[in-house]
N, C-alpha and C positions, 0 to 999 in steps of 0.2 A: 908947674907940675901938670901932667896930663890928667885926663878924666880917670877917676878911680872907680866909677860905677860901670857895670857891664853894658855892652851894646845889645840892642834888641836882636834876638835870634829866633829861628823857627820853633825852637823847643821851649821858649819862655815867653811870658807876657806880663803886662803890668799887673801888679798885685795890690790888693787891699790889705788893711791891717788885720782883718779877721777872716775866718772861713777856711775851707779846705779845697782849693782850686783843683780841677781835674787835669791840669797840665803841670809838668815840671817847671819850677820857678827858680830863677837865679837872682841872687842878691849880692851886694858888695857891702862888707862891714868895714868901716873906717874907724879905727880906734882913736877918734878925735871927737871932742865935744863941740856942739854948736856954740857953746859959751866960751868966749875968749879966755885963754889960759886955764880952762877947766879940764877936768878928767871926764871920761865917759866914752861913748861911741855914737856913730851915726850910721844908719842902715839905708841903703839905696836899693830901689827895685831895678828891673832891667831897662826901664825907660829913663833912669837917672833921677827919679823922684825920691825924696826922702820919705820913708814910711815909718821908721822907728828911730827913737833917740833915747839915750841915757845921759844925764848930766849929773856928775858927782861934784861939780864945781871945783873947789881947791883940795878936796880930800879924795885920796885913792885907797882902794881896798876897804871900803866901808862894809859894815855888817848889815846894811839895809839900802837897797837901791830901788828906784821906780823906773819901769819901762813905760815910755809914752809914745803916742803917735806924733806926727809932725807938728800938729797944733798944740801939743803939750797936754793932751787928754791922757789921764792915767789909764793904762791897760792892766797892769798888775804890779804888785810890790813883791820883792824878793828879800827874804831875811835869813841871816845865818843863825842857826840854832846850835849853841855850843853844848856838846855832849862829851862824855869821856871818850878817849881814843880819837875817832875821826870827826865826829859831829856831822851835821847835815845842813843843807839849804832848803828853804821852803818858799814856794811861790803862792801868793794869794791874789785872787781876783777881787771883786767888790766885797765879798764876805771875808773879812780879815780874821774871823774866828777860826776858820778851818782852812788849811792849806789846800790848794788845787793840785800841787805836785810836790814831791820831795826828791832831792838828789843826795845820795849817800855814797861815800867811798867804800869800795869793797875791801875786805880783809886780804892780806897777802895770799892766803890759802885759796881765795876765790879768783885771783887775777888770771891764771892760766895764760900768762904771757902778754895779753893785749888789753882785755877788759879791765877797767879800773873804777867806773862809777855806775851805780844803779839808779834808775829813775822810776819812781812810783807815782802813777797818776790816778787821782780819785780818792776821796775820803771814805767812800763806802767800799769795804773790803770785797763785797760781792761783785762790784763793778770795776775793780781796779785793773789797770793795765800796766805793763812793765817794759822798760826800755834799758838799753845799755849804751854808755858812751865808751867807744873803743878807740884807743889812741892809734894813730898811724905814724910809724917811724920811717926813717930813711930820708931820701931826697924830697919826697912829697909829704913832709910832715904835716900833721893836722889831726882830725878826729872824725869819727862817724857816729851817728845815732842810729841804733838798730832796734827793731822790735824783738822782744825776748821770745815770744811764742813762735814766730815764724823765721826769725833771723833776717827779715827783709830790711833793706836800707831805707831809712826815713829821711836822713839829711847828711850832708858831708861838708866839712869846712877845711879849706886849705889856703895856703898863702896865694894871693892873687898874682897873676902874671899878665903882661901885656900880650897882644896878639902875636908879637914877635918872640915871646918866651922870656921877656925880661921881668924880673921880680919888681913889684911896685913898692916893696918895703915890708918890714915885719908887722907894720900896723895896718896893712890893707889885706883883708881876707875875702875869699870867695865862698859863698854859701849856696849850695844847691839843695833845694827841697823837692822831694819826690811828689808825684801826684797824690791827691786825696789825703793830704796831711795837714793837720791844724798848724798854721803858721805861728800862732801865738804860743803854742806849746814849744815849738822848735826854738823860737826866740827866747823863751824862758830858759830852756836848757842851755842855749848858747850864752845867755847872760850869766848863768851860774858858772859855766866853765871859764868865762872871762874873769870872774871874781876869784875862782879857785886858782887860776894861773897868774893872778895878780896883774891882769891887763886892764882892769877897770877900777 
């Protein structure tokens, strides 16, 4: 199998696991665990270095998963909160008493054709920010993460293709994160969507 991670390009650079770089970053998400015969995913930066990983071992579709860096250091925990109707997912950093963000499915009346999930970041209502996961249909199926207040693109996930336009498979995704965006937040949202779509 050829390399699944992206080649270095003028618009991308090596990324760390934290922070909000001032340049657009490209990642490859391979829906394979580093653990043999395990479930999860491995995320590569544009230099082919592993920067994030999720290992569910032999259980798929769990109600709680941990996002780690390459060394196995815990970055945050994501838990499913079961509620009437749709329920929601919550992401926790070091403080597991209060969620850092929540992802909720919008009601059918709020969908307006494309938008299907709302992301709320921040425990303090006075400082909350809001995002939307918007599904992309058609030949280039995937999804976008948008800021609610401005409508600006935050990140986009699509099936990865080789330089010649050949698909690398349903389990290899291309993630592009826009400049000045918190990578850990994007990875948290991407992790939740992977759980919702039963890919993790």
